[in-house]
Residue frames relative to the residue before (quaternion, step in Angstrom):
aa qw qx qy qz dx dy dz
M 1.0000 0.0000 0.0000 0.0000 0.00 0.00 0.00
A 0.5195 -0.6491 0.4667 0.3016 3.46 -1.13 0.86
T 0.4854 -0.6574 0.5290 0.2286 3.51 -1.34 0.48
P 0.5663 -0.5525 0.4041 0.4590 3.74 -0.95 0.08
R 0.6081 0.5321 -0.3833 0.4473 3.58 1.05 -0.61
Q 0.6915 0.4445 -0.3285 0.4651 3.63 0.91 -0.41
I 0.7213 0.4365 -0.2843 0.4565 3.62 1.03 -0.68
Y 0.5427 0.7023 -0.3522 0.2970 3.53 1.09 -0.73
P 0.6467 0.5122 -0.3502 0.4436 3.60 0.93 -0.70
R 0.5851 0.5758 -0.3721 0.4332 3.60 1.05 -0.66
Y 0.7416 0.4334 -0.2519 0.4458 3.60 0.82 -0.75
C 0.8142 0.2354 -0.0762 0.5252 3.63 0.85 -0.92
G 0.5878 0.6395 -0.4009 0.2913 3.73 0.82 -0.72
D 0.7408 0.4384 -0.2479 0.4445 3.56 1.01 -0.71
V 0.4218 0.7310 -0.4651 0.2674 3.57 1.30 -0.17
I 0.7263 -0.2798 0.2042 0.5937 3.61 0.59 -0.98
S 0.6673 -0.4749 0.3384 0.4634 3.58 -1.23 0.24
R 0.6270 -0.5610 0.3813 0.3830 3.52 -1.20 0.64
K 0.6097 0.5543 -0.3741 0.4255 3.64 0.91 -0.82
E 0.7486 0.3866 -0.2657 0.4685 3.55 0.68 -0.91
H 0.5283 0.6914 -0.3745 0.3204 3.51 1.16 -0.70
I 0.7582 0.4415 -0.2565 0.4056 3.53 0.76 -1.13
L 0.6553 0.5451 -0.3195 0.4139 3.45 1.27 -0.33
Q 0.5581 0.5938 -0.3772 0.4401 3.53 1.30 -0.15
P 0.4888 -0.6761 0.4638 0.2982 3.68 -0.99 0.88
W 0.6911 0.4332 -0.2946 0.4980 3.67 1.04 -0.41
A 0.4222 0.7368 -0.4607 0.2581 3.66 1.11 -0.15
P 0.6978 0.4948 -0.3201 0.4072 3.57 0.71 -1.03
R 0.6167 0.5118 -0.3546 0.4817 3.56 1.15 -0.72
V 0.6182 0.5564 -0.3348 0.4429 3.65 0.86 -0.82
E 0.6769 0.4609 -0.2917 0.4942 3.65 0.84 -0.94
A 0.7070 0.4774 -0.3206 0.4117 3.54 0.74 -1.02
R 0.6286 0.5360 -0.3413 0.4484 3.54 1.10 -0.62
A 0.6255 0.5323 -0.3122 0.4774 3.54 1.09 -0.86
L 0.6491 0.4708 -0.3064 0.5130 3.70 0.91 -0.72
F 0.6679 0.5000 -0.3244 0.4457 3.58 0.87 -0.78
K 0.5873 0.5386 -0.3349 0.5028 3.65 1.07 -0.78
A 0.6846 0.5268 -0.2532 0.4355 3.50 0.81 -1.02
M 0.6289 0.5321 -0.2867 0.4891 3.40 1.09 -0.80
L 0.6576 0.5240 -0.2933 0.4549 3.56 0.95 -0.92
Q 0.6957 0.4913 -0.2554 0.4576 3.51 1.01 -1.03
T 0.7744 0.3663 -0.2073 0.4724 3.53 0.90 -0.70
G 0.4641 -0.7063 0.4286 0.3194 3.58 1.21 -0.08
E 0.3737 0.7450 -0.4824 0.2695 3.59 1.16 0.36
N 0.4528 -0.6742 0.4908 0.3154 3.54 -1.00 0.43
P 0.6639 -0.5619 0.3104 0.3836 3.56 -1.11 0.53
D 0.6318 0.5924 -0.3200 0.3841 3.41 1.14 -0.73
S 0.5780 0.5959 -0.3113 0.4626 3.49 1.23 -0.61
I 0.6622 0.4978 -0.2409 0.5057 3.41 1.17 -0.97
R 0.6005 0.5348 -0.3538 0.4777 3.58 0.96 -0.79
E 0.6471 0.5277 -0.3100 0.4547 3.66 0.97 -0.83
L 0.6306 0.5149 -0.3361 0.4735 3.61 1.07 -0.59
I 0.7274 0.4480 -0.2425 0.4597 3.51 0.97 -0.89
A 0.6791 0.5341 -0.3072 0.3989 3.56 0.89 -0.76
V 0.2763 -0.6540 0.6678 0.2236 3.59 -1.24 0.55
P 0.4191 -0.6709 0.5351 0.2963 3.67 -0.65 1.03
P 0.6324 -0.5804 0.3941 0.3284 3.50 -1.19 0.70
E 0.6337 0.4743 -0.3545 0.4978 3.70 1.04 -0.79
I 0.6378 0.5211 -0.3517 0.4449 3.74 0.83 -0.62
A 0.6593 0.5370 -0.2759 0.4482 3.51 1.03 -1.01
E 0.6316 0.5156 -0.2766 0.5087 3.48 1.19 -0.86
T 0.6614 0.4796 -0.3259 0.4757 3.65 0.82 -0.80
L 0.6288 0.5216 -0.3309 0.4722 3.68 1.00 -0.77
R 0.6840 0.4712 -0.3093 0.4631 3.57 0.91 -0.84
A 0.6319 0.5187 -0.3363 0.4675 3.59 0.98 -0.63
F 0.5905 0.5206 -0.3501 0.5077 3.57 1.09 -0.68
A 0.6513 0.5124 -0.3078 0.4674 3.69 0.85 -0.98
R 0.6204 0.5176 -0.3542 0.4709 3.63 0.91 -0.69
A 0.7097 0.4507 -0.2431 0.4838 3.59 0.84 -0.91
H 0.7759 0.2186 -0.0725 0.5873 3.66 1.05 -0.67
S 0.1922 -0.8442 0.4905 0.0991 3.63 0.41 1.25
E 0.6032 0.5855 -0.3603 0.4044 3.45 1.09 -0.75
E 0.7147 0.4246 -0.2470 0.4979 3.64 1.10 -0.41
A 0.4602 0.7284 -0.4375 0.2574 3.61 1.19 -0.31
I 0.6369 0.5516 -0.3286 0.4267 3.60 0.91 -0.89
R 0.6663 0.5102 -0.2896 0.4602 3.52 0.90 -1.02
I 0.6669 0.4966 -0.3005 0.4673 3.49 0.82 -1.03
E 0.6615 0.4994 -0.3060 0.4683 3.67 0.71 -0.95
L 0.6368 0.5333 -0.2908 0.4748 3.64 0.95 -0.76
G 0.6817 0.4946 -0.2621 0.4711 3.44 0.83 -0.90
L 0.6430 0.5040 -0.3050 0.4893 3.58 1.03 -0.88
D 0.6209 0.5556 -0.2794 0.4772 3.50 0.97 -1.04
F 0.6783 0.4706 -0.3167 0.4670 3.56 0.74 -0.97
R 0.6729 0.4772 -0.3308 0.4583 3.70 0.78 -0.77
R 0.6387 0.5204 -0.3489 0.4467 3.58 1.09 -0.55
R 0.6435 0.5077 -0.2939 0.4916 3.58 1.21 -0.82
V 0.6176 0.5102 -0.3725 0.4686 3.58 0.94 -0.60
G 0.6893 0.4859 -0.3360 0.4193 3.49 0.87 -0.78
E 0.6053 0.5350 -0.3413 0.4805 3.62 1.15 -0.59
E 0.6503 0.4745 -0.3364 0.4887 3.60 0.89 -0.73
F 0.6384 0.5123 -0.3609 0.4469 3.67 0.85 -0.70
E 0.6530 0.5352 -0.3082 0.4383 3.52 0.92 -0.88
R 0.5809 0.5706 -0.3248 0.4811 3.58 1.31 -0.72
L 0.6811 0.5217 -0.2405 0.4540 3.38 0.94 -0.99
I 0.6339 0.4858 -0.3218 0.5085 3.60 1.05 -0.83
L 0.6791 0.4820 -0.3288 0.4454 3.61 0.77 -0.83
G 0.6699 0.4935 -0.3379 0.4398 3.53 0.89 -0.70
Y 0.6672 0.5136 -0.2904 0.4547 3.61 1.19 -0.65
G 0.6149 -0.6032 0.3178 0.3964 3.44 1.30 -0.07
G 0.8911 0.2005 -0.1316 0.3853 3.45 1.06 0.43
């Protein structure tokens, strides 16, 4: 059986380029829905998808430290972290709506 990592690009990868993607207000919902569909198709549990979405705290802190040292990258880093947070929120809404 395919894993969400294998199926996910079929649902979301062709929507728009990654750079443009995170700037769109609807993009977190699109990505969360793609991951939710992949989860249903593969039988993965929600926790494994949450791990795909989340940025571990130690990684987020390392990225923020880098951003403090390289202010020219700070906006991109914060946008990326915020995007992952919003995808997680949308994914949780889908899980709750699905009953679980």
